[in-house]
C-alpha positions as CSV (number, residue, x, y, z in Angstrom):
1,M,83.9,63.8,182.4
2,R,81.3,65.7,184.5
3,L,80.8,62.7,186.9
4,Q,84.6,62.4,187.3
5,N,84.8,66.0,188.3
6,Q,81.9,65.6,190.8
7,V,83.6,62.5,192.3
8,K,86.9,64.4,192.6
9,S,85.2,67.3,194.2
10,L,83.3,65.1,196.7
11,K,86.5,63.2,197.6
12,Q,88.3,66.5,198.3
13,K,85.4,67.6,200.5
14,C,85.5,64.3,202.3
15,D,89.2,64.5,202.8
16,T,88.9,68.1,204.2
17,Q,86.2,67.0,206.6
18,E,88.2,64.1,207.8
19,V,91.2,66.4,208.6
20,E,88.8,68.8,210.4
21,L,87.4,65.9,212.3
22,Q,90.8,64.7,213.4
23,K,91.7,68.2,214.6
24,S,88.5,68.4,216.5
25,Q,89.2,65.0,218.2
26,I,92.6,66.1,219.2
27,R,91.2,69.3,220.7
28,A,88.6,67.3,222.5
29,E,91.2,65.0,224.0
30,E,93.3,67.9,225.1
31,E,90.3,69.6,226.8
32,S,89.3,66.3,228.4
33,S,92.9,66.0,229.8
34,K,92.8,69.5,231.2
35,C,89.4,68.7,232.9
36,I,90.8,65.5,234.4
37,Q,93.9,67.4,235.7
38,A,91.7,70.1,237.2
39,M,89.5,67.6,238.9
40,E,92.6,65.9,240.4
41,V,93.9,69.2,241.8
42,T,90.4,69.9,243.2
43,K,90.3,66.5,244.9
44,A,93.8,67.0,246.4
45,T,92.8,70.4,247.6
46,A,89.7,69.0,249.2
47,A,91.7,66.3,250.9
48,Q,94.2,68.9,252.2
49,L,91.3,71.1,253.5
50,K,89.8,68.2,255.3
51,A,93.1,67.2,256.9
52,M,93.7,70.8,258.0
53,T,90.2,71.2,259.4
54,E,90.5,68.0,261.5
55,T,93.5,69.5,263.4
56,L,91.7,72.8,264.1
57,P,90.0,73.6,267.5
58,A,86.2,73.1,267.4
59,D,85.4,76.8,267.5
60,V,87.5,77.5,264.4
61,Y,86.2,74.3,262.7
62,D,82.6,75.5,263.2
63,S,83.3,79.0,261.7
64,E,81.0,80.2,258.9
65,T,83.9,80.9,256.6
66,L,85.4,77.5,257.0
67,R,82.1,75.8,256.4
68,A,81.5,78.0,253.3
69,M,85.0,77.0,251.9
70,H,84.3,73.3,252.6
71,S,80.9,73.5,250.9
72,Q,82.4,75.2,247.8
73,V,85.0,72.5,247.4
74,E,82.5,69.8,247.8
75,A,80.3,71.4,245.2
76,L,83.1,71.3,242.7
77,L,83.5,67.6,243.2
C-alpha cells in the first residue's frame, strides 16, 4: 500500500511538472514571436532611415545627429 501511495504521489508531481513545462514552452514561444516582430520592425525602420538619408543633401547626411541615429539602429541589428 505504501509503494502504491508513493507511485501515485510521484505521478501527480510528474503531471504537475509536465503542465508547468507546457506553460513555460508557450510563454517562450510567445516571447520569441515578440522578439522576431521587434527585429522586423527595427529592420524596416533601418531601411527607411537609409532610404531617407540617401535623398538628403551631403551636409545634412554628414551631421553628427544623423550619424548617431544610424549607428544606434545598426547596433540594434
